[in-house]
N, C-alpha and C positions, 0 to 999 in steps of 0.2 A: 504494500500500500504506500502510496505517496503521501506527502504532507497534506496535499489537497484532498486526498481520499479520507484521511483522518478528520480533517475539518468538516468534510461533508457528512461523515458518520455522526459527529457530534452536533451537527446542525439539522439532523433529521427531524421530521414532524413527530410530535409526541414527546420530545425531550424538553422538559421544562426545568429540571435541575441538573440532570446528568448530561449537560450540554457543553458547548465550547466555553461558556463563562466559567463553569466549574473547573475546566482544565486550566484556563487562564488564572483563576484564583489559586489553584494548587501550585502552578508554576511560580506565582508571585510569592507564595509561602516558601517554596524551595529557595528562591533568590535570597531570602532573609537568613537562611541557614549558613552559619559560619563553620569553617574547619573541615570542609569536604574537599577531597582531591578531585581532579578532573574526571577520572574514571567513575568514581562514585556519583558525582553530579550527573554525568551522562546516563548512568544506569537509572538513577531516580527520575531524570527527565523523561527517558523512554517509558519507564513504568507509569508515570503520570499520564503521558499521552495515550498509552494503550489500555490503562486499567478499566475504563468503561467504554471502550470502543464498540463492544457488543453490549447493547442495553435494551432488553425487552422485559418490561415489568411482569409479563405473564410467564416468564421462565425463571428457573432457579440456578441456571448454570452460566450466567453471564460472565462471571469472573473467569471461569475455566475456558469459555470460548474466547474471551479477550486474550487470555494468556497463550492459548494455542496459536491465535493469529499473530501475536507478537513474536512468539518463538519461531514462526515461519519467516518473519520479516527482518528482525534485527540481526546485527552482526553475530556470527556464530560464537564468538568469545563472550558475548553479553547475554545471549538469549536465555541461558539457564537461570541466571540471577534475575533478569527482568521478569521472566515467567513466574519464578518463585515469589517475587514481591507482589505481582498482580494477584496471585492466588491468596495472599494474606488479606486482601481487601474483602474477601468473602466473609470471614469471621472477625477480622480486625484483632486477632490474637497473635501476639509476637513473643517469641522466646527471649528470655533474658540474654542480653549481650548482642542482640541483632540490631545494630545501629541503623542500617538501611531500612529494615523492616519497621523499626520504631518510627523513623522519620516518615516513611510513606504512609503508614497508618495514621499518624498524627496529622499529617498534611491533609489526608482524605477526610478526616473527622474535624478539621479546624472549624468548619461551618457551625458545629454545635456550640462553639464558644463565641459566636458572633454577637453583635449588639442586637437588641430586641427586634428592631425593624428588619434587619437582614435575616435574622433567624426566622421570623414569621414569614418572610417572603420565601425562604427555603422550604419551610413546612407546607406552605400553600403550593409550591411547585411540586413537591413530592406527591401531594394529594392529587394534583392534575395528572401526574404520570400514572397514578393508580385510579384514574377516573372509572375504569372498568369494574372496580370493586365496589359493591354496595356499601353505604355509609357505616352500618353497624359492623360489618366484617372489617372494613378499613380501620375503624377506631380500635377494634380489638387487636388487630394485627400490628398497627402502628404503636399502640400502647405496649405491646409485648416487646417490640424492638427497642423502644425507648427505655423500658424498664431494665432490659439487659445491660444497656449502657449505664444507666443511672446506678445500678447495683454493682458495677465494677469498682474494685478498689482503685483502679487506674483506668481512666478513659484514654488518656494520651500517654503511650509508652515512652515517648521522648520527654525527658525531664524539662527541657526548656518550654516545650509546648504545654506540658502539664502546669508549669508555674504560671504561664501566661493565660491559659484558657480554661483550666479545669473548673474553677469556681463559677465562671459565667456559664459554662456548658451545663453544669449541674442545675443551675437556676433555670436555664432555658428548658431543659428536659422536664423539670418539675412543673414548670408553667404549662408546657404543652400537654403533659400528662393530666394535669388538672382540667384543662380545656377538653380533652378527649373524654374524660370521665364525667364531666358536668353535663354532657349531652346524652349520656346513657340514661336509661330508665324506661 
């Protein structure tokens, strides 16, 4: 895939959050990370570009399909690590000591620690991506996802991201969970 093909994938109809803006935001977060060598920065850049290239909210294997495409396309010496990192975005679980994994997962989840207006726009965009799901089922499913993050000891496996974003992320998650639960009944 060319760069234009990647841009086209992220610009497809139906993408309201997992779109080109998400990639640009992730790349902007990567630009703020200090202490990365050129190879690690290249690997993370590729993982960011490819991590949501396949995105169909009716399927559960988007990360795997994105990783497979990346592994076919990126340089042979990088494909294993890029694919591994993309697969981490399925569960957002990172092993201790995995700096690149911690950075990619933290970058991908940075939106959770955004200001209220940005977070609310994100939550609304996710709902639009799942427009095919009835309201009650969406609220239950979304609440389950948010509760998993809220119940984690660590949302951001990278210490710098955790220090900067964890408190706001937890407040956002609690606020959205209250809103989801207030409509139930």
